[in-house]
C-alpha positions as CSV (number, residue, x, y, z in Angstrom):
1,M,-16.4,-103.2,-25.1
2,N,-13.4,-103.5,-27.3
3,L,-14.6,-104.3,-30.8
4,F,-11.5,-106.1,-31.8
5,T,-10.7,-108.3,-28.8
6,G,-14.3,-109.0,-27.7
7,S,-13.2,-107.8,-24.2
8,A,-14.5,-105.0,-22.1
9,Q,-10.9,-104.5,-20.9
10,P,-8.8,-102.0,-22.8
11,S,-6.2,-103.7,-24.9
12,L,-2.5,-102.7,-25.0
13,F,-3.1,-102.4,-28.8
14,D,-6.0,-100.0,-28.6
15,D,-5.4,-97.1,-31.0
16,A,-7.7,-94.1,-31.3
17,S,-6.7,-93.9,-35.0
18,V,-8.1,-97.3,-35.8
19,D,-11.4,-96.9,-37.6
20,V,-14.0,-99.0,-35.8
21,R,-16.7,-98.2,-38.3
22,E,-18.3,-101.2,-40.0
23,P,-17.3,-101.0,-43.7
24,V,-20.2,-101.4,-46.1
25,L,-20.7,-100.9,-49.9
26,M,-24.0,-99.3,-51.0
27,S,-25.2,-97.7,-54.2
28,L,-26.4,-94.1,-54.3
29,N,-28.1,-92.1,-57.0
30,P,-25.9,-89.1,-58.0
31,V,-28.8,-86.8,-57.5
32,Y,-28.8,-87.6,-53.8
33,F,-25.0,-87.3,-53.6
34,D,-25.3,-83.8,-55.0
35,L,-27.9,-83.0,-52.3
36,I,-25.4,-84.0,-49.6
37,W,-22.8,-81.6,-51.1
38,A,-25.4,-78.9,-51.3
39,G,-26.1,-79.3,-47.5
40,E,-29.7,-80.5,-48.2
41,K,-29.3,-84.1,-47.3
42,R,-28.1,-85.0,-43.8
43,H,-29.5,-88.5,-43.4
44,E,-29.6,-91.6,-45.6
45,F,-33.0,-93.3,-45.4
46,R,-33.1,-97.1,-45.7
47,R,-35.6,-99.9,-45.4
48,R,-33.1,-102.1,-43.7
49,F,-29.7,-101.4,-42.2
50,L,-27.3,-102.1,-39.4
51,T,-28.2,-101.0,-35.9
52,G,-26.2,-99.6,-33.0
53,Q,-22.9,-98.9,-34.8
54,P,-21.2,-96.3,-36.9
55,V,-20.6,-97.2,-40.5
56,R,-18.0,-96.4,-43.2
57,W,-20.0,-96.3,-46.4
58,F,-18.1,-96.9,-49.6
59,V,-20.3,-95.2,-52.2
60,F,-21.0,-96.6,-55.6
61,L,-22.6,-93.8,-57.6
62,T,-25.2,-95.3,-60.0
63,A,-25.6,-94.4,-63.7
64,P,-24.9,-92.1,-65.4
65,V,-21.8,-91.8,-63.1
66,S,-21.3,-95.6,-62.5
67,R,-18.2,-95.2,-60.3
68,L,-16.9,-96.2,-56.9
69,G,-15.6,-92.9,-55.7
70,A,-16.6,-91.7,-52.3
71,V,-16.7,-92.6,-48.6
72,I,-19.4,-91.4,-46.2
73,D,-19.1,-91.8,-42.5
74,L,-22.4,-92.6,-40.9
75,G,-23.4,-92.4,-37.3
76,P,-25.5,-95.1,-35.7
77,A,-28.9,-95.4,-37.4
78,V,-32.1,-93.9,-35.9
79,V,-34.5,-96.9,-35.9
80,D,-38.1,-95.8,-35.6
81,T,-41.6,-96.0,-37.1
82,P,-42.0,-95.0,-40.7
83,Q,-43.9,-91.9,-39.7
84,R,-41.0,-90.8,-37.3
85,I,-38.4,-91.5,-40.0
86,A,-40.5,-89.5,-42.5
87,D,-40.6,-86.6,-39.9
88,I,-36.8,-86.6,-39.7
89,A,-36.7,-86.4,-43.6
90,E,-39.2,-83.5,-43.5
91,Q,-37.3,-81.6,-40.9
92,A,-34.1,-81.9,-42.9
93,R,-35.7,-80.8,-46.2
94,A,-39.2,-79.5,-46.6
95,G,-41.3,-81.7,-48.9
96,N,-39.0,-84.8,-48.5
97,G,-41.0,-86.4,-45.7
98,A,-43.8,-87.6,-48.0
99,S,-41.5,-89.5,-50.4
100,V,-39.6,-91.1,-47.6
101,F,-42.9,-92.2,-45.9
102,E,-44.0,-93.7,-49.2
103,Y,-40.7,-95.6,-49.4
104,V,-41.0,-97.1,-45.9
105,Q,-44.7,-97.0,-45.0
106,D,-45.2,-100.8,-45.3
107,L,-42.5,-101.6,-42.7
108,P,-42.7,-101.9,-38.9
109,Q,-39.5,-99.8,-38.6
110,A,-37.2,-97.9,-40.9
111,F,-33.8,-96.3,-40.7
112,A,-32.5,-92.7,-40.8
113,I,-28.8,-92.8,-40.7
114,P,-27.0,-89.5,-39.9
115,I,-24.3,-88.4,-42.4
116,Q,-21.3,-87.2,-40.6
117,R,-18.6,-86.7,-43.2
118,V,-18.2,-87.2,-46.9
119,V,-15.0,-87.6,-48.9
120,Q,-14.9,-87.8,-52.7
121,Y,-12.0,-89.5,-54.6
122,P,-11.2,-89.8,-58.3
123,G,-12.6,-93.3,-58.0
124,M,-12.8,-96.4,-60.1
125,P,-15.4,-96.7,-63.0
126,L,-17.7,-99.7,-63.3
127,D,-15.8,-101.3,-66.2
128,Q,-12.5,-101.2,-64.2
129,L,-14.2,-102.7,-61.2
130,K,-15.4,-105.6,-63.3
131,V,-11.9,-106.1,-64.6
132,E,-10.4,-106.0,-61.1
133,L,-12.9,-108.3,-59.5
134,G,-13.8,-110.6,-62.4
135,S,-17.4,-109.4,-62.1
136,F,-19.2,-106.7,-60.2
137,H,-22.8,-105.9,-59.7
138,P,-23.7,-102.7,-57.7
139,P,-25.5,-103.7,-54.5
140,Q,-29.3,-103.2,-54.2
141,G,-29.1,-103.0,-50.4
142,Y,-25.8,-102.9,-48.6
143,T,-22.8,-105.3,-48.6
144,R,-20.8,-105.9,-45.5
145,L,-17.3,-105.6,-46.8
146,R,-15.7,-107.7,-44.0
147,N,-17.4,-110.6,-45.7
148,H,-15.9,-109.7,-49.1
149,P,-12.1,-109.1,-48.5
150,E,-11.3,-108.7,-52.2
151,L,-14.0,-106.0,-52.6
152,L,-12.9,-104.3,-49.4
153,S,-9.3,-104.2,-50.7
154,I,-10.5,-102.5,-53.9
155,C,-12.5,-99.9,-51.8
156,E,-9.4,-99.2,-49.7
157,K,-7.3,-98.9,-52.9
158,V,-9.7,-96.3,-54.3
159,T,-9.6,-94.3,-51.0
160,A,-5.8,-94.4,-50.8
161,D,-5.8,-91.6,-53.5
162,S,-5.9,-88.0,-52.5
163,P,-9.5,-86.7,-52.0
164,T,-10.9,-84.4,-54.6
165,R,-13.2,-82.8,-52.0
166,E,-14.4,-83.4,-48.5
167,M,-16.8,-82.0,-46.0
168,T,-18.1,-82.5,-42.5
169,V,-21.9,-82.5,-42.3
170,H,-23.6,-80.6,-39.5
171,G,-27.1,-80.5,-38.1
172,H,-27.9,-84.1,-37.2
């Protein structure tokens, strides 16, 4: 199905370069961001998330960094029982399964979202985000940016700069 026209028929305007990933803004602790770069974190684990679609995650790194400055391309989420999600965490990094299970154990289902690519930019610090937007509070969960065009515009502005580093993540 064509995501833009709502039609199963190809459009004359289909373009393989168009990013069909759902843009979201989520916060991330810098410790976990460093684990991605070290090759030790290949999934993002969440209590709730979007299903059945790839996502373009604009990353707000929490304190002490406090900066919007990266994009992570995510594959469609694996949605399964807390134990199965914890098993994915354990396979990726020994010892991580227990903490992920503790995080999601009270839920009927949880989410393991495969990290496909990560790109870091110089970014925009929290104080500048507040000036640009009038106010800004880093999200606790995720924010669908199509519902917040001004915030999406800021995210796109940040990622228009040249990347400082980028990497494709293997081993989903």
